[in-house]
N, C-alpha and C positions, 0 to 999 in steps of 0.2 A: 403642053399646058399652058393656059395663058401666065403672063407674067405675075401678075397680082396673086396666081394661086402658088406658084413657085416658092414664094417667099412662105405661105402657109407651109407648104411641104418642107422646108428647110428646118423649121421650127420644130415638125412633128418628132417624135421619138421615133415614129415608125420607121423614118427615113434613116436615121443613124444606124439604128439595128440593121435595117438591110442593108446598106453600107458596109458594115462588120462581117454580115452572114455572106455579103459575096466575096468579100476579102479571105475568107476560111474555106469557102466551097468551091468557089471556081479560082483562086490564086490572083485575082485581080490586081496588080500592082498598086499599091497604096502607100503612101511616105507614112515613116513613123508619126510627125506631127500631125497628121491628119487622123490617123489612127487613134492617136491620143484625143484629138479634138472630140471624136465621135463617143467615145469612154467616157471622158471627162464631162462632155454633156448628159449622155444617161447616167452618170454617177450623181453629177449634181440633182437630176430630176429624182432619182431615187432618194436621196437624201431628205431633197424637200418633201417628198410624197409620205418618207416613213415620219418624218418629223411631226407634219399635221395628221397624218393617222395616228399616232401615237398619242398625240394631244387629243384627239378627237376620242379614241378609246377611252382614256383614263377619265375625261369629263363624263362619259356616259356610266362608266362602271363607279364612279362617285358619286352619282345623282340617283 
């Protein structure tokens, strides 16, 4: 993959979820801090999405 597109892949939640999946299914050795980084990144994205989703649903129900 070209270097410019690798950065896009690293920011993608799909890459983080795939790395976690590889750890659990294939037993690939991953350090604890790396695993926490993947879970943390996905948790932050989830929290941001939940916040804006709840805000949008609330505004639609109020109008």
